[in-house]
C-alpha positions in Angstrom: 28.4 -21.9 12.1 27.0 -21.6 8.5 23.3 -21.8 7.9 21.3 -23.9 5.5 19.0 -22.0 3.3 16.4 -23.7 1.0 16.5 -22.0 -2.5 14.0 -22.8 -5.2 15.3 -23.0 -8.8 12.9 -22.7 -11.7 14.1 -23.7 -15.2 12.9 -22.6 -18.6 13.1 -24.3 -22.0 15.9 -22.9 -24.0 16.2 -22.4 -27.7 19.3 -24.2 -29.2 21.0 -22.7 -32.2 23.9 -23.8 -34.3 27.0 -21.6 -35.1 25.0 -19.9 -38.0 22.1 -19.0 -35.7 19.7 -21.6 -37.1 17.3 -22.9 -34.5 17.8 -26.6 -33.7 15.0 -27.0 -31.3 14.4 -26.5 -27.6 15.7 -28.1 -24.5 13.3 -30.0 -22.2 11.8 -27.9 -19.5 13.0 -29.3 -16.2 10.8 -29.4 -13.2 11.6 -26.9 -10.3 13.9 -28.1 -7.6 14.7 -26.9 -4.1 18.3 -27.1 -3.0 19.6 -26.5 0.5 22.6 -24.1 0.1 25.1 -23.6 2.9 25.1 -19.8 3.5 27.0 -17.6 6.0 25.3 -16.3 9.1 25.3 -12.6 10.0 27.9 -13.3 12.7 30.2 -14.9 10.1 29.9 -12.0 7.8 30.7 -9.5 10.6 33.7 -11.6 11.5 35.0 -11.7 7.9 34.4 -8.1 7.2 36.1 -6.9 10.4 39.1 -9.2 10.2 42.5 -7.9 9.4 43.7 -11.3 8.3 45.0 -11.2 4.7 43.3 -14.6 4.2 40.0 -12.9 4.2 40.8 -10.1 1.8 39.4 -11.8 -1.3 36.2 -12.7 0.6 35.9 -9.2 1.8 36.2 -7.9 -1.8 33.7 -10.5 -3.0 31.1 -9.2 -0.5 31.9 -5.6 -1.3 31.5 -6.3 -5.0 28.1 -7.9 -4.4 27.0 -4.8 -2.4 28.2 -2.4 -5.1 26.5 -4.5 -7.8 23.2 -4.0 -5.9 23.7 -0.2 -6.0 24.8 -0.4 -9.6 21.7 -2.3 -10.7 19.5 0.3 -9.0 21.4 3.2 -10.6 21.1 1.4 -14.0 17.3 1.2 -13.4 17.2 4.9 -12.7 19.2 5.8 -15.8 17.1 3.5 -18.0 13.9 5.3 -16.8 15.5 8.7 -17.5 16.6 7.7 -21.0 13.1 6.2 -21.7 11.5 9.5 -20.6 13.4 11.3 -23.3 11.3 9.6 -25.9 12.4 10.5 -29.4 14.1 13.8 -28.4 17.6 13.4 -29.6 18.7 16.6 -28.0 18.6 15.2 -24.5 21.6 13.5 -23.0 21.8 11.4 -19.8 24.4 12.5 -17.3 25.7 11.2 -13.9 24.1 14.3 -12.2 20.7 12.9 -13.0 21.1 10.1 -10.5 19.1 10.4 -7.2 21.7 9.2 -4.7 19.2 9.2 -1.9 17.6 6.3 -3.6 20.9 4.4 -4.0 21.5 3.8 -0.3 21.3 0.2 1.0 18.6 1.4 3.5 16.4 2.7 0.7 17.0 -0.3 -1.6 16.3 -2.8 1.2 12.8 -1.3 1.6 11.9 -1.7 -2.0 9.9 -4.6 -3.3 12.3 -7.2 -4.7 11.1 -6.6 -8.2 11.9 -2.9 -7.9 15.5 -3.3 -6.8 17.0 -3.5 -10.2 18.5 -6.8 -11.3 19.8 -8.6 -14.4 18.5 -7.2 -17.6 15.6 -9.3 -19.0 16.4 -10.8 -22.4 14.3 -10.2 -25.4 13.3 -13.9 -25.2 12.1 -13.4 -21.6 10.0 -10.4 -22.7 8.5 -12.0 -25.8 7.6 -15.1 -23.8 5.6 -12.9 -21.4 3.9 -10.9 -24.1 2.8 -14.0 -26.0 1.5 -15.7 -22.9 -0.2 -12.6 -21.6 -2.1 -12.2 -24.9 -3.3 -15.8 -24.9 -4.2 -15.9 -21.2 -5.9 -12.5 -20.9 -8.2 -12.9 -23.9 -9.5 -16.0 -22.2 -9.4 -14.8 -18.6 -11.1 -11.4 -19.2 -13.1 -11.9 -22.3 -11.7 -8.8 -23.8 -11.0 -8.4 -27.5 -7.5 -9.3 -28.6 -6.8 -5.7 -29.8 -7.5 -4.4 -26.2 -5.0 -6.9 -24.8 -2.5 -5.9 -27.4 -2.9 -2.3 -26.3 -1.8 -3.5 -22.8 1.3 -5.1 -24.3 2.1 -2.0 -26.3 2.3 -0.1 -23.0 4.3 -2.9 -21.4 6.8 -2.4 -24.2 6.7 1.4 -24.0 5.7 2.1 -20.4 6.7 5.8 -20.6 3.6 6.3 -22.8 1.4 5.3 -19.9 3.3 7.6 -17.5 3.0 10.6 -19.7 -0.6 10.1 -20.6 -3.0 12.7 -19.1 -4.9 9.8 -17.5 -1.7 8.2 -16.3 -2.9 7.2 -12.8 -5.9 5.4 -14.1 -4.0 3.7 -16.9 -1.2 2.5 -14.7 -3.5 1.4 -12.0 -5.5 -0.6 -14.6 -2.3 -2.2 -15.9 -1.1 -3.2 -12.4 -4.5 -4.8 -11.7 -4.5 -6.6 -15.1 -1.0 -8.1 -14.4 -2.4 -9.4 -11.1 -5.2 -11.1 -13.1 -2.5 -12.6 -15.4 -0.3 -13.8 -12.6 -3.3 -15.7 -11.1 -4.6 -17.1 -14.4 -1.4 -18.1 -16.2 0.1 -21.6 -16.1 3.5 -20.2 -17.2 4.3 -17.9 -14.3 7.4 -19.8 -13.4 8.8 -18.8 -16.8 7.2 -15.4 -17.3 6.6 -14.1 -13.8 9.8 -12.2 -13.5 9.1 -10.2 -16.6 5.5 -9.6 -15.5 6.6 -8.4 -12.0 9.4 -6.3 -13.3 6.9 -4.4 -15.6 4.3 -4.2 -12.9 6.8 -2.8 -10.4 7.7 0.0 -12.6 4.1 1.2 -12.8 3.7 0.7 -9.0 6.9 2.8 -8.4 5.5 5.6 -10.6 2.1 5.5 -8.9 3.8 5.7 -5.5 5.9 8.7 -6.7 2.8 10.5 -7.9 1.0 9.8 -4.5 4.0 11.2 -2.6 4.1 14.4 -4.6 3.3 17.4 -2.4 1.2 19.9 -4.4 1.7 22.6 -1.7 5.3 22.8 -2.9 4.2 24.3 -6.2 
């Protein structure tokens, strides 16, 4: 028997444009809703995946496509990090051999924080909304000068600069903490939280990798 799962949906105001790209205005921001979706149980999934009935073939493929997409998203996240680490060195080229397949297993991915699992690419609009709100909120919440908050945003836009700095651990730890301050203080988290958490999770992942490094291996 199928289960009923409550799912929360948040909505953002969207910019409307005509065929020429001219902005016409914004849609009304709708209030969040919770909808009870009918979802399959584990037993139903096992039954479908183990069935030889041709009637289930398309459902089986749908499930497999969803699983592969999870791994693809994580692989994309790895490759994006690698390309970003190249900086402005045009001689470097990304290759399939650079993927860490141990970190693409479902077991590994399932133990990551949700924001670290790789997901849909954030739009420029998503990012800019976060940066604008972060600047406004953090100047007020921390009392720091605007130029210092803009320095945070510069590292959000180019996170590899933080990772490659000689004081990378201190810088990334500070940025993680500052995003926590933002998430507590902002009134726009439903709109900007995904972008904030995605950026924060990248720094957290790098910090964890640094902690896990065994110096005795050198």
